DRENSESE-495638 format. One line per field, with one value per atom (N, C-alpha, C): residue in one letter; atom name; x, y, z. Coordinates in nm, 2 decimals. Each point is the difference from the previous one (the first is absolute). Last residue first. Example, Ala and Ser with C-alpha at 12.3 -4.5 7.8 and 13.67 -1.06 7.14 Angstrom:
code = c(s,s,s,a,a,a)
site = c(N,CA,C,N,CA,C)
u = c(1.28,0.09,-0.08,0.03,-0.09,0.09)
v = c(-0.22,0.11,0.11,-0.57,0.12,0.12)
w = c(0.71,0.00,0.08,-0.01,0.00,0.00)
***
This chain:
code = c(p,p,p,g,g,g,f,f,f,d,d,d,t,t,t,v,v,v,s,s,s,v,v,v,t,t,t,l,l,l,l,l,l,s,s,s,e,e,e,g,g,g,p,p,p,a,a,a,l,l,l,t,t,t,v,v,v,a,a,a,d,d,d,a,a,a,e,e,e,t,t,t,v,v,v,s,s,s,r,r,r,g,g,g,v,v,v,l,l,l,s,s,s,w,w,w,d,d,d,s,s,s,k,k,k,e,e,e,y,y,y,s,s,s,l,l,l,p,p,p,f,f,f,t,t,t,d,d,d,v,v,v,p,p,p,e,e,e,a,a,a,h,h,h,w,w,w,g,g,g,l,l,l,r,r,r,e,e,e,l,l,l,e,e,e,a,a,a,g,g,g,i,i,i,k,k,k,p,p,p,l,l,l,a,a,a,q,q,q,e,e,e,a,a,a,q,q,q,p,p,p,t,t,t,d,d,d,l,l,l,v,v,v,a,a,a,f,f,f,w,w,w,d,d,d,v,v,v,a,a,a,s,s,s,p,p,p,h,h,h,a,a,a,i,i,i,g,g,g,n,n,n,p,p,p,n,n,n,s,s,s,t,t,t,t,t,t,k,k,k,g,g,g,k,k,k,a,a,a,p,p,p,d,d,d,l,l,l,g,g,g,a,a,a,k,k,k,r,r,r,v,v,v,a,a,a,a,a,a,r,r,r,v,v,v,d,d,d,r,r,r,d,d,d,v,v,v,t,t,t,d,d,d,r,r,r,t,t,t,v,v,v,a,a,a,e,e,e,a,a,a,e,e,e,p,p,p,p,p,p,a,a,a,d,d,d,g,g,g,a,a,a,t,t,t,c,c,c,g,g,g,a,a,a,l,l,l,p,p,p,v,v,v,s,s,s,a,a,a,l,l,l,l,l,l,i,i,i,a,a,a,a,a,a,a,a,a,a,a,a,v,v,v,s,s,s,r,r,r,t,t,t,t,t,t,i,i,i,r,r,r,s,s,s,q,q,q,m,m,m,s,s,s,p,p,p,k,k,k,i,i,i,r,r,r,i,i,i,h,h,h,m,m,m)
site = c(N,CA,C,N,CA,C,N,CA,C,N,CA,C,N,CA,C,N,CA,C,N,CA,C,N,CA,C,N,CA,C,N,CA,C,N,CA,C,N,CA,C,N,CA,C,N,CA,C,N,CA,C,N,CA,C,N,CA,C,N,CA,C,N,CA,C,N,CA,C,N,CA,C,N,CA,C,N,CA,C,N,CA,C,N,CA,C,N,CA,C,N,CA,C,N,CA,C,N,CA,C,N,CA,C,N,CA,C,N,CA,C,N,CA,C,N,CA,C,N,CA,C,N,CA,C,N,CA,C,N,CA,C,N,CA,C,N,CA,C,N,CA,C,N,CA,C,N,CA,C,N,CA,C,N,CA,C,N,CA,C,N,CA,C,N,CA,C,N,CA,C,N,CA,C,N,CA,C,N,CA,C,N,CA,C,N,CA,C,N,CA,C,N,CA,C,N,CA,C,N,CA,C,N,CA,C,N,CA,C,N,CA,C,N,CA,C,N,CA,C,N,CA,C,N,CA,C,N,CA,C,N,CA,C,N,CA,C,N,CA,C,N,CA,C,N,CA,C,N,CA,C,N,CA,C,N,CA,C,N,CA,C,N,CA,C,N,CA,C,N,CA,C,N,CA,C,N,CA,C,N,CA,C,N,CA,C,N,CA,C,N,CA,C,N,CA,C,N,CA,C,N,CA,C,N,CA,C,N,CA,C,N,CA,C,N,CA,C,N,CA,C,N,CA,C,N,CA,C,N,CA,C,N,CA,C,N,CA,C,N,CA,C,N,CA,C,N,CA,C,N,CA,C,N,CA,C,N,CA,C,N,CA,C,N,CA,C,N,CA,C,N,CA,C,N,CA,C,N,CA,C,N,CA,C,N,CA,C,N,CA,C,N,CA,C,N,CA,C,N,CA,C,N,CA,C,N,CA,C,N,CA,C,N,CA,C,N,CA,C,N,CA,C,N,CA,C,N,CA,C,N,CA,C,N,CA,C,N,CA,C,N,CA,C,N,CA,C,N,CA,C,N,CA,C,N,CA,C,N,CA,C,N,CA,C,N,CA,C,N,CA,C,N,CA,C,N,CA,C,N,CA,C,N,CA,C,N,CA,C,N,CA,C,N,CA,C,N,CA,C,N,CA,C,N,CA,C,N,CA,C,N,CA,C,N,CA,C,N,CA,C,N,CA,C,N,CA,C,N,CA,C,N,CA,C,N,CA,C,N,CA,C,N,CA,C,N,CA,C,N,CA,C)
u = c(0.14,0.06,0.04,-0.03,-0.07,0.07,0.10,0.09,-0.06,-0.18,-0.03,0.09,0.07,-0.01,-0.03,0.03,-0.02,-0.03,0.21,-0.04,-0.01,0.04,-0.02,-0.05,0.27,-0.06,-0.02,0.11,-0.02,-0.07,0.31,-0.10,-0.01,0.15,0.04,-0.12,0.21,-0.11,0.06,0.25,-0.08,-0.11,0.17,0.08,-0.09,-0.22,0.05,0.09,-0.12,-0.02,0.07,-0.20,0.08,-0.03,-0.04,-0.08,0.10,0.14,-0.14,-0.07,0.44,0.01,-0.14,0.18,-0.07,0.01,0.19,0.01,-0.06,-0.02,0.00,0.02,-0.24,0.12,-0.02,-0.20,-0.02,0.13,-0.27,0.11,-0.04,-0.15,-0.04,0.12,-0.22,0.12,-0.05,-0.21,-0.02,0.13,-0.25,0.12,-0.01,-0.33,0.02,0.13,-0.22,0.09,0.03,-0.12,-0.04,0.09,0.12,-0.12,-0.05,0.47,-0.07,-0.13,0.38,-0.08,-0.06,0.31,0.02,-0.07,0.15,-0.11,0.01,0.35,-0.03,-0.12,0.35,-0.14,-0.03,0.42,-0.03,-0.14,0.18,0.09,-0.05,-0.31,0.07,0.07,-0.30,0.10,0.06,-0.46,0.10,0.10,-0.45,0.12,0.09,-0.54,0.13,0.11,-0.57,0.11,0.13,-0.45,0.04,0.11,-0.22,-0.09,0.05,0.27,-0.13,-0.10,0.39,0.03,-0.12,-0.03,0.01,0.02,0.02,-0.14,0.00,0.42,-0.06,-0.15,0.24,0.05,-0.06,-0.11,-0.06,0.05,0.19,-0.14,-0.07,0.45,-0.01,-0.15,0.07,0.05,-0.01,-0.11,-0.11,0.06,0.28,-0.07,-0.11,0.25,0.09,-0.07,-0.24,0.03,0.08,-0.06,-0.13,0.02,0.36,-0.02,-0.13,0.08,0.10,-0.02,-0.41,0.11,0.09,-0.28,-0.03,0.12,-0.26,0.11,-0.04,-0.15,-0.04,0.13,-0.23,0.11,-0.05,-0.12,-0.04,0.12,-0.19,0.10,-0.06,-0.07,-0.06,0.11,-0.10,0.08,-0.09,-0.14,0.11,0.09,-0.41,-0.03,0.12,-0.16,0.10,-0.01,-0.40,0.10,0.08,-0.25,-0.01,0.11,-0.06,-0.11,-0.02,0.35,-0.13,-0.11,0.42,0.00,-0.14,0.20,-0.13,-0.01,0.39,-0.04,-0.15,0.28,0.03,-0.05,-0.12,0.02,0.03,0.01,-0.04,0.04,-0.15,0.11,-0.05,-0.29,0.09,0.12,-0.33,-0.06,0.09,0.11,0.03,-0.06,0.18,-0.13,0.03,0.29,-0.01,-0.14,0.21,-0.05,-0.01,0.12,0.11,-0.04,-0.32,0.05,0.13,-0.20,-0.09,0.06,0.22,0.02,-0.08,-0.07,0.13,0.03,-0.40,-0.01,0.14,-0.03,-0.07,-0.01,0.20,0.08,-0.07,-0.24,0.11,0.09,-0.36,-0.05,0.11,0.12,-0.04,-0.05,0.08,0.13,-0.03,-0.37,0.06,0.12,-0.18,-0.09,0.05,0.21,0.03,-0.08,0.04,-0.03,0.05,0.04,0.06,-0.03,-0.29,0.08,0.05,-0.11,-0.06,0.09,-0.02,0.07,-0.07,-0.28,0.09,0.07,-0.17,-0.05,0.11,-0.06,0.06,-0.04,-0.33,0.11,0.06,-0.39,0.12,0.12,-0.47,0.03,0.14,-0.20,0.06,0.04,0.02,-0.11,0.07,0.15,0.03,-0.13,0.06,-0.05,0.03,0.27,-0.09,-0.04,0.33,-0.14,-0.10,0.47,-0.01,-0.14,0.07,0.02,0.00,-0.03,-0.12,0.02,0.36,-0.08,-0.12,0.26,0.07,-0.07,-0.18,-0.01,0.07,0.04,-0.14,-0.02,0.42,-0.02,-0.14,0.10,0.07,-0.02,-0.16,-0.08,0.06,0.24,-0.13,-0.08,0.39,0.03,-0.12,-0.05,0.04,0.03,-0.09,-0.12,0.03,0.37,-0.08,-0.13,0.27,0.07,-0.08,-0.15,-0.02,0.07,0.05,-0.14,-0.02,0.42,-0.02,-0.14,0.11,0.07,-0.02,-0.14,-0.10,0.06,0.27,-0.11,-0.11,0.38,0.04,-0.12,-0.10,0.04,0.04,0.03,-0.09,0.06,0.04,0.07,-0.11,0.07,-0.09,0.08,0.13,0.04,-0.10,0.06,-0.07,0.04)
v = c(-1.02,-0.13,-0.03,0.52,-0.13,-0.12,0.50,-0.10,-0.14,0.54,-0.14,-0.09,0.53,-0.10,-0.14,0.58,-0.14,-0.09,0.52,-0.09,-0.14,0.55,-0.13,-0.08,0.51,-0.10,-0.13,0.57,-0.11,-0.11,0.46,-0.09,-0.13,0.53,-0.13,-0.08,0.55,-0.10,-0.13,0.41,-0.03,-0.10,0.25,-0.01,-0.02,-0.16,0.13,-0.03,-0.35,0.04,0.13,-0.32,0.11,0.05,-0.50,0.11,0.11,-0.42,0.02,0.12,-0.14,0.02,0.04,0.11,-0.10,0.03,0.14,0.02,-0.12,0.03,0.14,0.03,-0.44,0.05,0.15,-0.45,0.14,0.04,-0.50,0.09,0.14,-0.58,0.14,0.08,-0.53,0.08,0.15,-0.55,0.15,0.06,-0.50,0.07,0.15,-0.49,0.14,0.05,-0.44,0.01,0.14,-0.06,-0.11,0.01,0.38,-0.06,-0.10,0.35,-0.11,-0.04,0.46,-0.10,-0.10,0.47,-0.12,-0.11,0.56,-0.09,-0.12,0.29,0.00,-0.08,-0.07,0.04,0.00,-0.13,0.12,0.05,-0.42,0.11,0.13,-0.40,0.03,0.13,-0.38,0.11,0.00,-0.17,-0.07,0.11,-0.05,0.07,-0.10,-0.07,-0.04,0.07,0.08,0.00,-0.03,0.07,-0.14,-0.01,0.40,-0.07,-0.13,0.27,-0.02,-0.08,0.14,-0.11,-0.03,0.37,-0.12,-0.12,0.42,-0.04,-0.12,0.19,-0.05,-0.05,0.21,-0.13,-0.06,0.44,-0.10,-0.14,0.34,-0.02,-0.09,0.13,-0.10,-0.02,0.31,-0.13,-0.10,0.49,-0.10,-0.14,0.38,-0.04,-0.10,0.18,-0.08,-0.04,0.28,-0.13,-0.09,0.45,-0.08,-0.14,0.31,-0.05,-0.08,0.18,-0.10,-0.05,0.18,0.07,-0.11,-0.19,0.06,0.09,-0.31,0.09,0.08,-0.52,0.14,0.08,-0.54,0.09,0.14,-0.57,0.13,0.09,-0.52,0.10,0.12,-0.56,0.12,0.10,-0.50,0.12,0.10,-0.42,-0.04,0.12,0.03,-0.11,-0.03,0.48,-0.11,-0.11,0.35,-0.04,-0.11,0.40,-0.15,-0.04,0.45,-0.03,-0.15,0.19,0.01,-0.04,-0.15,0.07,-0.01,-0.07,0.00,0.07,-0.04,-0.14,-0.01,0.39,-0.04,-0.14,0.44,-0.14,-0.03,0.44,-0.06,-0.14,0.36,-0.06,-0.05,0.20,0.10,-0.06,-0.26,0.05,0.11,-0.20,-0.09,0.05,0.28,-0.03,-0.09,0.05,0.04,-0.04,-0.11,0.14,0.05,-0.45,0.09,0.14,-0.34,-0.01,0.10,-0.07,0.08,0.01,-0.28,0.14,0.09,-0.46,0.04,0.15,-0.19,0.01,0.05,-0.10,0.13,0.02,-0.40,0.11,0.13,-0.39,0.01,0.12,-0.11,0.05,0.02,-0.19,0.14,0.06,-0.46,0.07,0.15,-0.29,0.00,0.08,-0.06,0.09,0.01,-0.31,0.13,0.10,-0.45,0.03,0.14,-0.42,0.13,0.03,-0.31,0.00,0.14,-0.18,0.07,0.00,-0.39,0.12,0.07,-0.29,-0.03,0.14,-0.08,0.03,-0.03,-0.29,0.12,0.04,-0.24,-0.04,0.13,-0.03,0.04,-0.04,-0.10,0.14,0.05,-0.44,0.01,0.14,-0.10,-0.02,0.01,-0.06,0.01,-0.02,-0.04,0.12,0.02,-0.37,0.07,0.14,-0.34,0.00,0.08,-0.05,0.06,0.01,-0.23,0.15,0.06,-0.48,0.07,0.16,-0.33,-0.03,0.09,0.03,0.06,-0.03,-0.19,0.14,0.07,-0.47,0.04,0.15,-0.16,-0.03,0.03,0.04,0.10,-0.02,-0.33,0.13,0.11,-0.41,-0.02,0.13,0.00,0.00,-0.02,-0.03,0.13,0.01,-0.42,0.08,0.14,-0.28,-0.05,0.08,0.10,0.03,-0.04,-0.13,0.15,0.04,-0.44,0.02,0.15,-0.13,-0.05,0.02,0.10,0.09,-0.04,-0.28,0.11,0.10,-0.35,-0.06,0.11,0.12,-0.03,-0.06,0.33,-0.14,-0.02,0.49,-0.09,-0.14,0.46,-0.11,-0.09,0.54,-0.11,-0.11,0.43,-0.08,-0.11,0.51,-0.12,-0.07)
w = c(-1.59,-0.02,-0.14,0.17,0.01,-0.04,0.07,-0.06,0.00,0.04,0.04,-0.09,0.19,-0.12,0.05,0.15,0.04,-0.12,0.18,-0.11,0.05,0.15,0.05,-0.11,0.09,-0.08,0.08,0.01,0.08,-0.08,-0.10,-0.06,0.09,0.13,-0.02,-0.07,0.10,-0.03,-0.01,0.07,0.12,-0.02,-0.43,0.12,0.13,-0.44,0.04,0.12,-0.41,0.14,0.03,-0.43,0.03,0.14,-0.23,0.06,0.03,-0.20,-0.06,0.06,0.15,-0.14,-0.06,0.51,-0.08,-0.15,0.55,-0.15,-0.07,0.46,-0.02,-0.15,0.28,-0.08,-0.02,0.31,-0.03,-0.07,0.05,0.04,-0.04,-0.01,0.01,0.04,-0.15,0.03,-0.01,0.03,0.01,0.02,-0.17,0.05,-0.02,0.02,-0.04,0.07,0.05,-0.12,-0.04,0.50,-0.10,-0.12,0.23,0.05,-0.10,0.12,-0.07,0.08,-0.04,0.07,-0.10,0.08,-0.08,0.08,0.01,0.02,-0.09,0.00,0.14,0.03,-0.41,0.02,0.15,-0.21,-0.07,0.03,0.18,0.03,-0.05,0.15,-0.13,0.02,0.34,-0.03,-0.14,0.21,-0.08,-0.04,0.37,-0.06,-0.07,0.05,0.06,-0.06,0.07,-0.09,0.08,0.19,-0.03,-0.11,0.23,-0.10,-0.05,0.29,0.07,-0.08,-0.21,0.09,0.08,-0.27,-0.08,0.08,0.21,-0.03,-0.09,0.10,0.13,-0.03,-0.36,0.04,0.12,-0.12,-0.10,0.03,0.26,0.03,-0.09,-0.08,0.11,0.04,-0.37,-0.02,0.12,-0.01,-0.03,-0.01,0.07,0.12,-0.02,-0.37,0.09,0.13,-0.30,-0.06,0.09,0.13,0.01,-0.06,-0.04,0.14,0.01,-0.44,0.05,0.14,-0.28,0.06,0.05,-0.39,0.14,0.04,-0.42,0.02,0.13,-0.14,0.01,0.02,-0.12,0.01,0.01,-0.04,0.05,0.02,-0.22,0.02,0.06,-0.12,0.07,0.02,-0.30,0.04,0.07,-0.24,0.08,0.04,-0.27,0.09,0.10,-0.22,-0.04,0.10,-0.11,0.09,-0.05,-0.27,0.02,0.09,-0.19,0.10,0.03,-0.29,-0.06,0.09,0.22,-0.13,-0.07,0.48,-0.05,-0.13,0.29,-0.02,-0.04,0.12,-0.14,-0.02,0.35,-0.02,-0.14,0.39,-0.13,-0.01,0.42,-0.07,-0.13,0.31,-0.05,-0.07,0.24,-0.13,-0.06,0.43,-0.12,-0.13,0.43,-0.07,-0.12,0.48,-0.14,-0.05,0.43,0.00,-0.14,0.15,0.00,-0.01,-0.02,0.13,0.01,-0.42,0.08,0.14,-0.30,-0.04,0.09,0.06,0.05,-0.04,-0.16,0.14,0.06,-0.46,0.03,0.15,-0.15,-0.04,0.04,0.07,0.09,-0.03,-0.30,0.13,0.10,-0.41,-0.02,0.13,0.00,0.00,-0.02,-0.03,0.14,0.01,-0.43,0.08,0.15,-0.29,-0.04,0.08,0.24,-0.13,-0.03,0.37,-0.03,-0.15,0.36,-0.12,-0.02,0.49,-0.11,-0.12,0.39,-0.04,-0.13,0.35,-0.10,-0.04,0.50,-0.13,-0.11,0.46,-0.05,-0.14,0.35,-0.09,-0.05,0.28,0.06,-0.09,-0.09,-0.03,0.06,0.08,-0.13,-0.04,0.51,-0.10,-0.13,0.56,-0.14,-0.09,0.50,-0.05,-0.15,0.22,0.08,-0.07,-0.15,-0.06,0.08,0.12,-0.13,-0.06,0.43,0.01,-0.14,0.11,-0.01,-0.01,0.06,-0.13,-0.02,0.40,-0.11,-0.13,0.39,0.01,-0.12,0.05,-0.03,-0.01,0.15,-0.14,-0.05,0.46,-0.08,-0.15,0.30,0.01,-0.08,0.03,-0.08,0.00,0.26,-0.14,-0.08,0.46,-0.04,-0.15,0.19,0.00,-0.05,0.07,-0.11,-0.02,0.37,-0.12,-0.12,0.42,-0.02,-0.13,0.13,-0.04,-0.02,0.15,-0.14,-0.04,0.45,-0.10,-0.14,0.36,-0.02,-0.10,0.14,-0.08,-0.03,0.28,-0.14,-0.08,0.41,-0.02,-0.14,0.22,-0.07,-0.02,0.35,-0.06,-0.07,0.17,-0.02,-0.08,0.35,-0.11,-0.02,0.26,0.00,-0.14)
***
């Protein structure tokens, strides 16, 4: 079955259809919206935020953040633009932790910024994070089979 519409009727249908569609489209974004539906403002990235992210990433890798050391709290006072965490681990444990730390950082909103010498290299806001595992270190004497896992974050602010 084929329905034939008269040309004069077709223009009225088109005009009415367009008007109805315009009204419908204009009302759709407003349907059910309230002031509480506005997107939340981005949380400021502070030293405390970065410290929480580093600890969460280390924990997600199966490591205890409290068993590592930090150099960004000299004399118990937090350095405002630095967060460091490092620990001496068995080499396999350190190597397995790196990708897990990276995955958690990405989940927490950090963006990869590849640097050839650091398997972990991320940025978030004005903060830059690098991390790696080394089997030889100048500042720490390592036994065979041990590695120094380091995560260092610096605020290069405006």
